[in-house]
C-alpha positions as CSV (number, residue, x, y, z in Angstrom):
1,M,5.8,43.0,94.7
2,D,8.8,43.3,92.3
3,D,12.5,43.1,93.3
4,K,12.8,46.9,93.4
5,A,9.9,47.2,95.9
6,K,11.5,44.5,98.0
7,E,14.7,46.3,98.0
8,G,12.9,49.4,99.2
9,E,11.3,47.5,102.1
10,A,14.7,46.1,103.0
11,Y,16.1,49.6,103.3
12,C,13.1,50.5,105.5
13,N,14.0,47.6,107.8
14,L,17.6,48.6,108.0
15,D,16.8,52.3,108.7
16,I,14.5,51.3,111.6
17,V,17.3,49.3,113.2
18,C,19.8,52.1,112.8
19,K,17.3,54.6,114.3
20,R,16.7,52.4,117.3
21,L,20.5,52.1,117.8
22,G,20.6,55.9,117.8
23,D,22.5,56.1,114.5
24,F,20.2,58.7,112.9
25,K,22.6,59.7,110.1
26,T,22.8,56.2,108.8
27,A,19.1,55.8,109.2
28,I,18.5,58.9,107.2
29,S,20.7,57.5,104.4
30,Y,18.5,54.3,104.3
31,Y,15.3,56.3,104.5
32,E,16.3,58.4,101.5
33,R,17.1,55.2,99.6
34,H,13.7,53.8,100.6
35,L,12.0,57.0,99.5
36,K,13.7,57.1,96.1
37,I,12.7,53.5,95.4
38,A,9.1,54.0,96.6
39,K,8.8,57.0,94.2
40,E,10.2,54.9,91.4
41,V,7.8,52.0,91.9
42,G,4.8,54.2,92.7
43,G,4.5,52.9,96.2
44,K,2.5,55.7,97.9
45,A,2.3,53.9,101.2
46,G,6.1,53.3,101.3
47,E,6.6,56.9,100.2
48,G,4.5,58.2,103.1
49,R,6.3,55.8,105.6
50,A,9.7,57.1,104.3
51,Y,8.8,60.7,104.7
52,G,7.4,60.1,108.2
53,N,10.5,58.2,109.3
54,L,12.8,60.9,107.8
55,G,11.0,63.4,109.9
56,N,11.5,61.3,113.0
57,A,15.2,60.7,112.3
58,Y,15.8,64.5,111.8
59,D,13.9,65.1,115.0
60,G,16.2,62.6,116.7
61,L,19.2,64.7,115.5
62,G,17.6,67.8,116.9
63,D,17.2,69.2,113.3
64,F,13.6,70.4,113.9
65,K,13.5,72.6,110.8
66,T,14.2,69.8,108.5
67,A,12.0,67.4,110.5
68,G,9.0,69.6,110.1
């Protein structure tokens, strides 16, 4: 795993913490960063995780249209 992929995983961990604290807007920011990096490095599993987590965070905000 290169440094860029590790950076993406770090964002994934930060966004999970923010979501658990109820800070969905900050979590979304980190999920988007994670998604961008996953796409850059070709990490399909990370990309899927980021999309799933984005949906959950938007759901937590009550933005069901974006979540779906």
